[in-house]
mmCIF file of the N, C-alpha and C atoms, coordinates in Angstrom:
data_MODEL
# 
_entry.id   MODEL 
# 
loop_
_atom_site.group_PDB 
_atom_site.id 
_atom_site.type_symbol 
_atom_site.label_atom_id 
_atom_site.label_alt_id 
_atom_site.label_comp_id 
_atom_site.label_asym_id 
_atom_site.label_entity_id 
_atom_site.label_seq_id 
_atom_site.pdbx_PDB_ins_code 
_atom_site.Cartn_x 
_atom_site.Cartn_y 
_atom_site.Cartn_z 
_atom_site.occupancy 
_atom_site.B_iso_or_equiv 
_atom_site.pdbx_formal_charge 
_atom_site.auth_seq_id 
_atom_site.auth_comp_id 
_atom_site.auth_asym_id 
_atom_site.auth_atom_id 
_atom_site.pdbx_PDB_model_num 
ATOM 1   N N  . MET A 1 1  ? 5.269   7.110  -14.649 1.00 0.00 ? 1  MET A N  1 
ATOM 2   C CA . MET A 1 1  ? 4.578   7.145  -15.929 1.00 0.00 ? 1  MET A CA 1 
ATOM 3   C C  . MET A 1 1  ? 5.251   8.209  -16.805 1.00 0.00 ? 1  MET A C  1 
ATOM 4   N N  . SER A 1 2  ? 5.616   7.809  -18.004 1.00 0.00 ? 2  SER A N  1 
ATOM 5   C CA . SER A 1 2  ? 6.243   8.761  -18.928 1.00 0.00 ? 2  SER A CA 1 
ATOM 6   C C  . SER A 1 2  ? 5.195   9.730  -19.478 1.00 0.00 ? 2  SER A C  1 
ATOM 7   N N  . THR A 1 3  ? 5.690   10.792 -20.059 1.00 0.00 ? 3  THR A N  1 
ATOM 8   C CA . THR A 1 3  ? 4.795   11.781 -20.667 1.00 0.00 ? 3  THR A CA 1 
ATOM 9   C C  . THR A 1 3  ? 3.930   11.145 -21.741 1.00 0.00 ? 3  THR A C  1 
ATOM 10  N N  . LEU A 1 4  ? 4.538   10.307 -22.566 1.00 0.00 ? 4  LEU A N  1 
ATOM 11  C CA . LEU A 1 4  ? 3.788   9.676  -23.656 1.00 0.00 ? 4  LEU A CA 1 
ATOM 12  C C  . LEU A 1 4  ? 2.754   8.674  -23.125 1.00 0.00 ? 4  LEU A C  1 
ATOM 13  N N  . GLU A 1 5  ? 3.076   7.960  -22.061 1.00 0.00 ? 5  GLU A N  1 
ATOM 14  C CA . GLU A 1 5  ? 2.098   7.047  -21.455 1.00 0.00 ? 5  GLU A CA 1 
ATOM 15  C C  . GLU A 1 5  ? 0.916   7.837  -20.902 1.00 0.00 ? 5  GLU A C  1 
ATOM 16  N N  . TRP A 1 6  ? 1.210   8.965  -20.266 1.00 0.00 ? 6  TRP A N  1 
ATOM 17  C CA . TRP A 1 6  ? 0.145   9.815  -19.736 1.00 0.00 ? 6  TRP A CA 1 
ATOM 18  C C  . TRP A 1 6  ? -0.722  10.331 -20.890 1.00 0.00 ? 6  TRP A C  1 
ATOM 19  N N  . TYR A 1 7  ? -0.061  10.753 -21.966 1.00 0.00 ? 7  TYR A N  1 
ATOM 20  C CA . TYR A 1 7  ? -0.800  11.282 -23.106 1.00 0.00 ? 7  TYR A CA 1 
ATOM 21  C C  . TYR A 1 7  ? -1.620  10.186 -23.785 1.00 0.00 ? 7  TYR A C  1 
ATOM 22  N N  . ARG A 1 8  ? -1.102  8.963  -23.794 1.00 0.00 ? 8  ARG A N  1 
ATOM 23  C CA . ARG A 1 8  ? -1.852  7.823  -24.334 1.00 0.00 ? 8  ARG A CA 1 
ATOM 24  C C  . ARG A 1 8  ? -3.188  7.697  -23.612 1.00 0.00 ? 8  ARG A C  1 
ATOM 25  N N  . SER A 1 9  ? -3.159  7.818  -22.301 1.00 0.00 ? 9  SER A N  1 
ATOM 26  C CA . SER A 1 9  ? -4.404  7.677  -21.541 1.00 0.00 ? 9  SER A CA 1 
ATOM 27  C C  . SER A 1 9  ? -5.397  8.779  -21.904 1.00 0.00 ? 9  SER A C  1 
ATOM 28  N N  . LEU A 1 10 ? -4.896  9.990  -22.141 1.00 0.00 ? 10 LEU A N  1 
ATOM 29  C CA . LEU A 1 10 ? -5.788  11.083 -22.546 1.00 0.00 ? 10 LEU A CA 1 
ATOM 30  C C  . LEU A 1 10 ? -6.374  10.843 -23.935 1.00 0.00 ? 10 LEU A C  1 
ATOM 31  N N  . LEU A 1 11 ? -5.525  10.406 -24.872 1.00 0.00 ? 11 LEU A N  1 
ATOM 32  C CA . LEU A 1 11 ? -6.014  10.120 -26.221 1.00 0.00 ? 11 LEU A CA 1 
ATOM 33  C C  . LEU A 1 11 ? -7.033  8.977  -26.201 1.00 0.00 ? 11 LEU A C  1 
ATOM 34  N N  . CYS A 1 12 ? -6.789  7.972  -25.373 1.00 0.00 ? 12 CYS A N  1 
ATOM 35  C CA . CYS A 1 12 ? -7.740  6.859  -25.262 1.00 0.00 ? 12 CYS A CA 1 
ATOM 36  C C  . CYS A 1 12 ? -9.097  7.345  -24.768 1.00 0.00 ? 12 CYS A C  1 
ATOM 37  N N  . GLU A 1 13 ? -9.084  8.273  -23.813 1.00 0.00 ? 13 GLU A N  1 
ATOM 38  C CA . GLU A 1 13 ? -10.346 8.828  -23.316 1.00 0.00 ? 13 GLU A CA 1 
ATOM 39  C C  . GLU A 1 13 ? -11.104 9.554  -24.421 1.00 0.00 ? 13 GLU A C  1 
ATOM 40  N N  . ASP A 1 14 ? -10.383 10.305 -25.244 1.00 0.00 ? 14 ASP A N  1 
ATOM 41  C CA . ASP A 1 14 ? -11.023 11.116 -26.281 1.00 0.00 ? 14 ASP A CA 1 
ATOM 42  C C  . ASP A 1 14 ? -11.342 10.343 -27.559 1.00 0.00 ? 14 ASP A C  1 
ATOM 43  N N  . TYR A 1 15 ? -10.465 9.416  -27.944 1.00 0.00 ? 15 TYR A N  1 
ATOM 44  C CA . TYR A 1 15 ? -10.592 8.769  -29.254 1.00 0.00 ? 15 TYR A CA 1 
ATOM 45  C C  . TYR A 1 15 ? -10.715 7.248  -29.192 1.00 0.00 ? 15 TYR A C  1 
ATOM 46  N N  . GLY A 1 16 ? -10.541 6.675  -28.028 1.00 0.00 ? 16 GLY A N  1 
ATOM 47  C CA . GLY A 1 16 ? -10.638 5.229  -27.880 1.00 0.00 ? 16 GLY A CA 1 
ATOM 48  C C  . GLY A 1 16 ? -9.281  4.551  -28.009 1.00 0.00 ? 16 GLY A C  1 
ATOM 49  N N  . GLU A 1 17 ? -9.204  3.362  -27.459 1.00 0.00 ? 17 GLU A N  1 
ATOM 50  C CA . GLU A 1 17 ? -7.941  2.624  -27.442 1.00 0.00 ? 17 GLU A CA 1 
ATOM 51  C C  . GLU A 1 17 ? -7.495  2.185  -28.829 1.00 0.00 ? 17 GLU A C  1 
ATOM 52  N N  . GLU A 1 18 ? -8.438  1.794  -29.676 1.00 0.00 ? 18 GLU A N  1 
ATOM 53  C CA . GLU A 1 18 ? -8.071  1.249  -30.990 1.00 0.00 ? 18 GLU A CA 1 
ATOM 54  C C  . GLU A 1 18 ? -7.359  2.298  -31.843 1.00 0.00 ? 18 GLU A C  1 
ATOM 55  N N  . LEU A 1 19 ? -7.931  3.495  -31.951 1.00 0.00 ? 19 LEU A N  1 
ATOM 56  C CA . LEU A 1 19 ? -7.294  4.535  -32.767 1.00 0.00 ? 19 LEU A CA 1 
ATOM 57  C C  . LEU A 1 19 ? -5.964  4.969  -32.170 1.00 0.00 ? 19 LEU A C  1 
ATOM 58  N N  . THR A 1 20 ? -5.927  5.112  -30.866 1.00 0.00 ? 20 THR A N  1 
ATOM 59  C CA . THR A 1 20 ? -4.694  5.519  -30.197 1.00 0.00 ? 20 THR A CA 1 
ATOM 60  C C  . THR A 1 20 ? -3.591  4.493  -30.426 1.00 0.00 ? 20 THR A C  1 
ATOM 61  N N  . ALA A 1 21 ? -3.918  3.222  -30.274 1.00 0.00 ? 21 ALA A N  1 
ATOM 62  C CA . ALA A 1 21 ? -2.919  2.158  -30.461 1.00 0.00 ? 21 ALA A CA 1 
ATOM 63  C C  . ALA A 1 21 ? -2.443  2.093  -31.904 1.00 0.00 ? 21 ALA A C  1 
ATOM 64  N N  . ARG A 1 22 ? -3.318  2.395  -32.859 1.00 0.00 ? 22 ARG A N  1 
ATOM 65  C CA . ARG A 1 22 ? -2.906  2.364  -34.264 1.00 0.00 ? 22 ARG A CA 1 
ATOM 66  C C  . ARG A 1 22 ? -1.766  3.334  -34.536 1.00 0.00 ? 22 ARG A C  1 
ATOM 67  N N  . ILE A 1 23 ? -1.679  4.401  -33.773 1.00 0.00 ? 23 ILE A N  1 
ATOM 68  C CA . ILE A 1 23 ? -0.587  5.350  -33.932 1.00 0.00 ? 23 ILE A CA 1 
ATOM 69  C C  . ILE A 1 23 ? 0.552   5.031  -32.969 1.00 0.00 ? 23 ILE A C  1 
ATOM 70  N N  . LEU A 1 24 ? 0.275   5.006  -31.683 1.00 0.00 ? 24 LEU A N  1 
ATOM 71  C CA . LEU A 1 24 ? 1.353   4.884  -30.703 1.00 0.00 ? 24 LEU A CA 1 
ATOM 72  C C  . LEU A 1 24 ? 2.057   3.530  -30.733 1.00 0.00 ? 24 LEU A C  1 
ATOM 73  N N  . ASP A 1 25 ? 1.387   2.497  -31.200 1.00 0.00 ? 25 ASP A N  1 
ATOM 74  C CA . ASP A 1 25 ? 2.011   1.181  -31.295 1.00 0.00 ? 25 ASP A CA 1 
ATOM 75  C C  . ASP A 1 25 ? 2.555   0.891  -32.689 1.00 0.00 ? 25 ASP A C  1 
ATOM 76  N N  . ASP A 1 26 ? 2.405   1.841  -33.590 1.00 0.00 ? 26 ASP A N  1 
ATOM 77  C CA . ASP A 1 26 ? 2.908   1.670  -34.952 1.00 0.00 ? 26 ASP A CA 1 
ATOM 78  C C  . ASP A 1 26 ? 4.436   1.721  -34.931 1.00 0.00 ? 26 ASP A C  1 
ATOM 79  N N  . PRO A 1 27 ? 5.098   0.746  -35.558 1.00 0.00 ? 27 PRO A N  1 
ATOM 80  C CA . PRO A 1 27 ? 6.570   0.739  -35.558 1.00 0.00 ? 27 PRO A CA 1 
ATOM 81  C C  . PRO A 1 27 ? 7.192   2.003  -36.162 1.00 0.00 ? 27 PRO A C  1 
ATOM 82  N N  . ALA A 1 28 ? 6.501   2.676  -37.044 1.00 0.00 ? 28 ALA A N  1 
ATOM 83  C CA . ALA A 1 28 ? 7.044   3.875  -37.691 1.00 0.00 ? 28 ALA A CA 1 
ATOM 84  C C  . ALA A 1 28 ? 6.837   5.150  -36.862 1.00 0.00 ? 28 ALA A C  1 
ATOM 85  N N  . PHE A 1 29 ? 6.051   5.078  -35.795 1.00 0.00 ? 29 PHE A N  1 
ATOM 86  C CA . PHE A 1 29 ? 5.716   6.279  -35.022 1.00 0.00 ? 29 PHE A CA 1 
ATOM 87  C C  . PHE A 1 29 ? 6.965   6.996  -34.499 1.00 0.00 ? 29 PHE A C  1 
ATOM 88  N N  . HIS A 1 30 ? 7.842   6.266  -33.848 1.00 0.00 ? 30 HIS A N  1 
ATOM 89  C CA . HIS A 1 30 ? 9.005   6.911  -33.232 1.00 0.00 ? 30 HIS A CA 1 
ATOM 90  C C  . HIS A 1 30 ? 9.938   7.525  -34.277 1.00 0.00 ? 30 HIS A C  1 
ATOM 91  N N  . GLY A 1 31 ? 10.096  6.856  -35.403 1.00 0.00 ? 31 GLY A N  1 
ATOM 92  C CA . GLY A 1 31 ? 10.907  7.419  -36.478 1.00 0.00 ? 31 GLY A CA 1 
ATOM 93  C C  . GLY A 1 31 ? 10.292  8.693  -37.029 1.00 0.00 ? 31 GLY A C  1 
ATOM 94  N N  . PHE A 1 32 ? 8.967   8.711  -37.144 1.00 0.00 ? 32 PHE A N  1 
ATOM 95  C CA . PHE A 1 32 ? 8.296   9.914  -37.635 1.00 0.00 ? 32 PHE A CA 1 
ATOM 96  C C  . PHE A 1 32 ? 8.441   11.054 -36.635 1.00 0.00 ? 32 PHE A C  1 
ATOM 97  N N  . VAL A 1 33 ? 8.365   10.737 -35.346 1.00 0.00 ? 33 VAL A N  1 
ATOM 98  C CA . VAL A 1 33 ? 8.548   11.763 -34.314 1.00 0.00 ? 33 VAL A CA 1 
ATOM 99  C C  . VAL A 1 33 ? 9.947   12.378 -34.429 1.00 0.00 ? 33 VAL A C  1 
ATOM 100 N N  . VAL A 1 34 ? 10.948  11.556 -34.629 1.00 0.00 ? 34 VAL A N  1 
ATOM 101 C CA . VAL A 1 34 ? 12.320  12.056 -34.788 1.00 0.00 ? 34 VAL A CA 1 
ATOM 102 C C  . VAL A 1 34 ? 12.411  12.951 -36.021 1.00 0.00 ? 34 VAL A C  1 
ATOM 103 N N  . GLU A 1 35 ? 11.760  12.537 -37.099 1.00 0.00 ? 35 GLU A N  1 
ATOM 104 C CA . GLU A 1 35 ? 11.748  13.337 -38.329 1.00 0.00 ? 35 GLU A CA 1 
ATOM 105 C C  . GLU A 1 35 ? 11.149  14.726 -38.069 1.00 0.00 ? 35 GLU A C  1 
ATOM 106 N N  . VAL A 1 36 ? 10.007  14.764 -37.381 1.00 0.00 ? 36 VAL A N  1 
ATOM 107 C CA . VAL A 1 36 ? 9.349   16.038 -37.077 1.00 0.00 ? 36 VAL A CA 1 
ATOM 108 C C  . VAL A 1 36 ? 10.207  16.850 -36.115 1.00 0.00 ? 36 VAL A C  1 
ATOM 109 N N  . HIS A 1 37 ? 10.791  16.190 -35.141 1.00 0.00 ? 37 HIS A N  1 
ATOM 110 C CA . HIS A 1 37 ? 11.644  16.881 -34.171 1.00 0.00 ? 37 HIS A CA 1 
ATOM 111 C C  . HIS A 1 37 ? 12.813  17.567 -34.857 1.00 0.00 ? 37 HIS A C  1 
ATOM 112 N N  . LYS A 1 38 ? 13.401  16.923 -35.846 1.00 0.00 ? 38 LYS A N  1 
ATOM 113 C CA . LYS A 1 38 ? 14.513  17.525 -36.586 1.00 0.00 ? 38 LYS A CA 1 
ATOM 114 C C  . LYS A 1 38 ? 14.064  18.780 -37.331 1.00 0.00 ? 38 LYS A C  1 
ATOM 115 N N  . LEU A 1 39 ? 12.839  18.767 -37.831 1.00 0.00 ? 39 LEU A N  1 
ATOM 116 C CA . LEU A 1 39 ? 12.314  19.918 -38.568 1.00 0.00 ? 39 LEU A CA 1 
ATOM 117 C C  . LEU A 1 39 ? 11.856  21.048 -37.657 1.00 0.00 ? 39 LEU A C  1 
ATOM 118 N N  . GLU A 1 40 ? 11.183  20.676 -36.574 1.00 0.00 ? 40 GLU A N  1 
ATOM 119 C CA . GLU A 1 40 ? 10.516  21.664 -35.740 1.00 0.00 ? 40 GLU A CA 1 
ATOM 120 C C  . GLU A 1 40 ? 11.276  22.020 -34.469 1.00 0.00 ? 40 GLU A C  1 
ATOM 121 N N  . GLY A 1 41 ? 12.147  21.113 -34.004 1.00 0.00 ? 41 GLY A N  1 
ATOM 122 C CA . GLY A 1 41 ? 12.834  21.347 -32.740 1.00 0.00 ? 41 GLY A CA 1 
ATOM 123 C C  . GLY A 1 41 ? 11.895  21.163 -31.567 1.00 0.00 ? 41 GLY A C  1 
ATOM 124 N N  . GLY A 1 42 ? 12.286  21.669 -30.421 1.00 0.00 ? 42 GLY A N  1 
ATOM 125 C CA . GLY A 1 42 ? 11.476  21.556 -29.222 1.00 0.00 ? 42 GLY A CA 1 
ATOM 126 C C  . GLY A 1 42 ? 11.811  20.322 -28.418 1.00 0.00 ? 42 GLY A C  1 
ATOM 127 N N  . GLU A 1 43 ? 11.067  20.126 -27.356 1.00 0.00 ? 43 GLU A N  1 
ATOM 128 C CA . GLU A 1 43 ? 11.257  18.980 -26.477 1.00 0.00 ? 43 GLU A CA 1 
ATOM 129 C C  . GLU A 1 43 ? 10.714  17.724 -27.166 1.00 0.00 ? 43 GLU A C  1 
ATOM 130 N N  . LEU A 1 44 ? 11.489  16.665 -27.164 1.00 0.00 ? 44 LEU A N  1 
ATOM 131 C CA . LEU A 1 44 ? 11.110  15.448 -27.877 1.00 0.00 ? 44 LEU A CA 1 
ATOM 132 C C  . LEU A 1 44 ? 9.783   14.885 -27.388 1.00 0.00 ? 44 LEU A C  1 
ATOM 133 N N  . ASP A 1 45 ? 9.566   14.845 -26.070 1.00 0.00 ? 45 ASP A N  1 
ATOM 134 C CA . ASP A 1 45 ? 8.288   14.340 -25.551 1.00 0.00 ? 45 ASP A CA 1 
ATOM 135 C C  . ASP A 1 45 ? 7.121   15.190 -26.037 1.00 0.00 ? 45 ASP A C  1 
ATOM 136 N N  . GLY A 1 46 ? 7.322   16.485 -26.063 1.00 0.00 ? 46 GLY A N  1 
ATOM 137 C CA . GLY A 1 46 ? 6.269   17.381 -26.535 1.00 0.00 ? 46 GLY A CA 1 
ATOM 138 C C  . GLY A 1 46 ? 5.961   17.166 -28.003 1.00 0.00 ? 46 GLY A C  1 
ATOM 139 N N  . VAL A 1 47 ? 7.006   16.966 -28.799 1.00 0.00 ? 47 VAL A N  1 
ATOM 140 C CA . VAL A 1 47 ? 6.814   16.687 -30.225 1.00 0.00 ? 47 VAL A CA 1 
ATOM 141 C C  . VAL A 1 47 ? 6.059   15.365 -30.396 1.00 0.00 ? 47 VAL A C  1 
ATOM 142 N N  . ALA A 1 48 ? 6.432   14.362 -29.621 1.00 0.00 ? 48 ALA A N  1 
ATOM 143 C CA . ALA A 1 48 ? 5.763   13.062 -29.713 1.00 0.00 ? 48 ALA A CA 1 
ATOM 144 C C  . ALA A 1 48 ? 4.286   13.187 -29.383 1.00 0.00 ? 48 ALA A C  1 
ATOM 145 N N  . CYS A 1 49 ? 3.961   13.940 -28.351 1.00 0.00 ? 49 CYS A N  1 
ATOM 146 C CA . CYS A 1 49 ? 2.553   14.119 -27.979 1.00 0.00 ? 49 CYS A CA 1 
ATOM 147 C C  . CYS A 1 49 ? 1.787   14.876 -29.061 1.00 0.00 ? 49 CYS A C  1 
ATOM 148 N N  . GLU A 1 50 ? 2.413   15.893 -29.613 1.00 0.00 ? 50 GLU A N  1 
ATOM 149 C CA . GLU A 1 50 ? 1.771   16.680 -30.675 1.00 0.00 ? 50 GLU A CA 1 
ATOM 150 C C  . GLU A 1 50 ? 1.526   15.829 -31.919 1.00 0.00 ? 50 GLU A C  1 
ATOM 151 N N  . VAL A 1 51 ? 2.529   15.069 -32.315 1.00 0.00 ? 51 VAL A N  1 
ATOM 152 C CA . VAL A 1 51 ? 2.383   14.181 -33.469 1.00 0.00 ? 51 VAL A CA 1 
ATOM 153 C C  . VAL A 1 51 ? 1.287   13.159 -33.210 1.00 0.00 ? 51 VAL A C  1 
ATOM 154 N N  . ALA A 1 52 ? 1.298   12.568 -32.027 1.00 0.00 ? 52 ALA A N  1 
ATOM 155 C CA . ALA A 1 52 ? 0.283   11.555 -31.686 1.00 0.00 ? 52 ALA A CA 1 
ATOM 156 C C  . ALA A 1 52 ? -1.117  12.150 -31.777 1.00 0.00 ? 52 ALA A C  1 
ATOM 157 N N  . CYS A 1 53 ? -1.289  13.334 -31.224 1.00 0.00 ? 53 CYS A N  1 
ATOM 158 C CA . CYS A 1 53 ? -2.602  13.976 -31.244 1.00 0.00 ? 53 CYS A CA 1 
ATOM 159 C C  . CYS A 1 53 ? -3.083  14.203 -32.669 1.00 0.00 ? 53 CYS A C  1 
ATOM 160 N N  . HIS A 1 54 ? -2.240  14.801 -33.501 1.00 0.00 ? 54 HIS A N  1 
ATOM 161 C CA . HIS A 1 54 ? -2.650  15.089 -34.882 1.00 0.00 ? 54 HIS A CA 1 
ATOM 162 C C  . HIS A 1 54 ? -2.901  13.806 -35.679 1.00 0.00 ? 54 HIS A C  1 
ATOM 163 N N  . ALA A 1 55 ? -2.081  12.792 -35.454 1.00 0.00 ? 55 ALA A N  1 
ATOM 164 C CA . ALA A 1 55 ? -2.245  11.544 -36.195 1.00 0.00 ? 55 ALA A CA 1 
ATOM 165 C C  . ALA A 1 55 ? -3.515  10.812 -35.765 1.00 0.00 ? 55 ALA A C  1 
ATOM 166 N N  . VAL A 1 56 ? -3.786  10.765 -34.471 1.00 0.00 ? 56 VAL A N  1 
ATOM 167 C CA . VAL A 1 56 ? -5.012  10.105 -33.996 1.00 0.00 ? 56 VAL A CA 1 
ATOM 168 C C  . VAL A 1 56 ? -6.237  10.888 -34.466 1.00 0.00 ? 56 VAL A C  1 
ATOM 169 N N  . GLU A 1 57 ? -6.186  12.200 -34.411 1.00 0.00 ? 57 GLU A N  1 
ATOM 170 C CA . GLU A 1 57 ? -7.295  13.016 -34.930 1.00 0.00 ? 57 GLU A CA 1 
ATOM 171 C C  . GLU A 1 57 ? -7.539  12.723 -36.401 1.00 0.00 ? 57 GLU A C  1 
ATOM 172 N N  . HIS A 1 58 ? -6.461  12.580 -37.164 1.00 0.00 ? 58 HIS A N  1 
ATOM 173 C CA . HIS A 1 58 ? -6.600  12.273 -38.592 1.00 0.00 ? 58 HIS A CA 1 
ATOM 174 C C  . HIS A 1 58 ? -7.331  10.944 -38.775 1.00 0.00 ? 58 HIS A C  1 
ATOM 175 N N  . LEU A 1 59 ? -6.934  9.925  -38.022 1.00 0.00 ? 59 LEU A N  1 
ATOM 176 C CA . LEU A 1 59 ? -7.608  8.626  -38.146 1.00 0.00 ? 59 LEU A CA 1 
ATOM 177 C C  . LEU A 1 59 ? -9.063  8.715  -37.727 1.00 0.00 ? 59 LEU A C  1 
ATOM 178 N N  . TYR A 1 60 ? -9.348  9.524  -36.732 1.00 0.00 ? 60 TYR A N  1 
ATOM 179 C CA . TYR A 1 60 ? -10.729 9.701  -36.274 1.00 0.00 ? 60 TYR A CA 1 
ATOM 180 C C  . TYR A 1 60 ? -11.580 10.338 -37.380 1.00 0.00 ? 60 TYR A C  1 
ATOM 181 N N  . GLU A 1 61 ? -11.002 11.320 -38.054 1.00 0.00 ? 61 GLU A N  1 
ATOM 182 C CA . GLU A 1 61 ? -11.721 12.028 -39.113 1.00 0.00 ? 61 GLU A CA 1 
ATOM 183 C C  . GLU A 1 61 ? -11.740 11.261 -40.433 1.00 0.00 ? 61 GLU A C  1 
ATOM 184 N N  . HIS A 1 62 ? -10.799 10.332 -40.620 1.00 0.00 ? 62 HIS A N  1 
ATOM 185 C CA . HIS A 1 62 ? -10.679 9.547  -41.853 1.00 0.00 ? 62 HIS A CA 1 
ATOM 186 C C  . HIS A 1 62 ? -10.535 8.072  -41.479 1.00 0.00 ? 62 HIS A C  1 
ATOM 187 N N  . PRO A 1 63 ? -11.635 7.431  -41.097 1.00 0.00 ? 63 PRO A N  1 
ATOM 188 C CA . PRO A 1 63 ? -11.582 6.075  -40.531 1.00 0.00 ? 63 PRO A CA 1 
ATOM 189 C C  . PRO A 1 63 ? -10.913 5.024  -41.412 1.00 0.00 ? 63 PRO A C  1 
ATOM 190 N N  . GLY A 1 64 ? -10.917 5.173  -42.696 1.00 0.00 ? 64 GLY A N  1 
ATOM 191 C CA . GLY A 1 64 ? -10.321 4.183  -43.579 1.00 0.00 ? 64 GLY A CA 1 
ATOM 192 C C  . GLY A 1 64 ? -8.822  4.353  -43.784 1.00 0.00 ? 64 GLY A C  1 
ATOM 193 N N  . ASP A 1 65 ? -8.261  5.440  -43.263 1.00 0.00 ? 65 ASP A N  1 
ATOM 194 C CA . ASP A 1 65 ? -6.842  5.718  -43.470 1.00 0.00 ? 65 ASP A CA 1 
ATOM 195 C C  . ASP A 1 65 ? -5.965  4.902  -42.524 1.00 0.00 ? 65 ASP A C  1 
ATOM 196 N N  . SER A 1 66 ? -4.704  4.784  -42.920 1.00 0.00 ? 66 SER A N  1 
ATOM 197 C CA . SER A 1 66 ? -3.711  4.079  -42.101 1.00 0.00 ? 66 SER A CA 1 
ATOM 198 C C  . SER A 1 66 ? -2.859  5.096  -41.342 1.00 0.00 ? 66 SER A C  1 
ATOM 199 N N  . ALA A 1 67 ? -2.011  4.587  -40.470 1.00 0.00 ? 67 ALA A N  1 
ATOM 200 C CA . ALA A 1 67 ? -1.062  5.456  -39.774 1.00 0.00 ? 67 ALA A CA 1 
ATOM 201 C C  . ALA A 1 67 ? -0.179  6.182  -40.788 1.00 0.00 ? 67 ALA A C  1 
ATOM 202 N N  . ASN A 1 68 ? 0.238   5.479  -41.830 1.00 0.00 ? 68 ASN A N  1 
ATOM 203 C CA . ASN A 1 68 ? 1.070   6.113  -42.861 1.00 0.00 ? 68 ASN A CA 1 
ATOM 204 C C  . ASN A 1 68 ? 0.337   7.253  -43.561 1.00 0.00 ? 68 ASN A C  1 
ATOM 205 N N  . ASP A 1 69 ? -0.966  7.103  -43.763 1.00 0.00 ? 69 ASP A N  1 
ATOM 206 C CA . ASP A 1 69 ? -1.756  8.196  -44.339 1.00 0.00 ? 69 ASP A CA 1 
ATOM 207 C C  . ASP A 1 69 ? -1.754  9.410  -43.407 1.00 0.00 ? 69 ASP A C  1 
ATOM 208 N N  . ALA A 1 70 ? -1.870  9.152  -42.120 1.00 0.00 ? 70 ALA A N  1 
ATOM 209 C CA . ALA A 1 70 ? -1.852  10.246 -41.137 1.00 0.00 ? 70 ALA A CA 1 
ATOM 210 C C  . ALA A 1 70 ? -0.496  10.942 -41.149 1.00 0.00 ? 70 ALA A C  1 
ATOM 211 N N  . TYR A 1 71 ? 0.594   10.174 -41.209 1.00 0.00 ? 71 TYR A N  1 
ATOM 212 C CA . TYR A 1 71 ? 1.926   10.776 -41.257 1.00 0.00 ? 71 TYR A CA 1 
ATOM 213 C C  . TYR A 1 71 ? 2.105   11.591 -42.538 1.00 0.00 ? 71 TYR A C  1 
ATOM 214 N N  . ALA A 1 72 ? 1.607   11.085 -43.653 1.00 0.00 ? 72 ALA A N  1 
ATOM 215 C CA . ALA A 1 72 ? 1.714   11.810 -44.924 1.00 0.00 ? 72 ALA A CA 1 
ATOM 216 C C  . ALA A 1 72 ? 0.986   13.151 -44.835 1.00 0.00 ? 72 ALA A C  1 
ATOM 217 N N  . GLU A 1 73 ? -0.173  13.161 -44.201 1.00 0.00 ? 73 GLU A N  1 
ATOM 218 C CA . GLU A 1 73 ? -0.921  14.407 -44.037 1.00 0.00 ? 73 GLU A CA 1 
ATOM 219 C C  . GLU A 1 73 ? -0.147  15.378 -43.153 1.00 0.00 ? 73 GLU A C  1 
ATOM 220 N N  . LEU A 1 74 ? 0.456   14.869 -42.092 1.00 0.00 ? 74 LEU A N  1 
ATOM 221 C CA . LEU A 1 74 ? 1.252   15.739 -41.220 1.00 0.00 ? 74 LEU A CA 1 
ATOM 222 C C  . LEU A 1 74 ? 2.474   16.288 -41.949 1.00 0.00 ? 74 LEU A C  1 
ATOM 223 N N  . ARG A 1 75 ? 3.104   15.478 -42.773 1.00 0.00 ? 75 ARG A N  1 
ATOM 224 C CA . ARG A 1 75 ? 4.243   15.963 -43.582 1.00 0.00 ? 75 ARG A CA 1 
ATOM 225 C C  . ARG A 1 75 ? 3.778   17.093 -44.502 1.00 0.00 ? 75 ARG A C  1 
ATOM 226 N N  . ARG A 1 76 ? 2.616   16.897 -45.121 1.00 0.00 ? 76 ARG A N  1 
ATOM 227 C CA . ARG A 1 76 ? 2.085   17.922 -46.014 1.00 0.00 ? 76 ARG A CA 1 
ATOM 228 C C  . ARG A 1 76 ? 1.853   19.228 -45.249 1.00 0.00 ? 76 ARG A C  1 
ATOM 229 N N  . ARG A 1 77 ? 1.274   19.130 -44.067 1.00 0.00 ? 77 ARG A N  1 
ATOM 230 C CA . ARG A 1 77 ? 1.024   20.333 -43.257 1.00 0.00 ? 77 ARG A CA 1 
ATOM 231 C C  . ARG A 1 77 ? 2.314   21.037 -42.879 1.00 0.00 ? 77 ARG A C  1 
ATOM 232 N N  . LEU A 1 78 ? 3.344   20.259 -42.574 1.00 0.00 ? 78 LEU A N  1 
ATOM 233 C CA . LEU A 1 78 ? 4.623   20.858 -42.195 1.00 0.00 ? 78 LEU A CA 1 
ATOM 234 C C  . LEU A 1 78 ? 5.283   21.584 -43.358 1.00 0.00 ? 78 LEU A C  1 
ATOM 235 N N  . ARG A 1 79 ? 5.067   21.079 -44.573 1.00 0.00 ? 79 ARG A N  1 
ATOM 236 C CA . ARG A 1 79 ? 5.639   21.715 -45.756 1.00 0.00 ? 79 ARG A CA 1 
ATOM 237 C C  . ARG A 1 79 ? 4.921   23.017 -46.111 1.00 0.00 ? 79 ARG A C  1 
ATOM 238 N N  . ASP A 1 80 ? 3.622   23.059 -45.838 1.00 0.00 ? 80 ASP A N  1 
ATOM 239 C CA . ASP A 1 80 ? 2.815   24.239 -46.218 1.00 0.00 ? 80 ASP A CA 1 
ATOM 240 C C  . ASP A 1 80 ? 3.055   25.426 -45.322 1.00 0.00 ? 80 ASP A C  1 
# 
């Protein structure tokens, strides 16, 4: 089991499968992880888990938002 698969199971426990899948199965997720990794550095798996957590939390707190809205919020946080 990869780190991200393990983390998926944890996010599903906390936030449910639907919200987790909206981020982790989004075609733009991996590209966004690479974007954040270039800015922040660190281990790629760790960056992916961190991005997934923040993005799923965003969807949980803002049910009408899309994955792209969550990524936009994370970009804003990284700039600030």
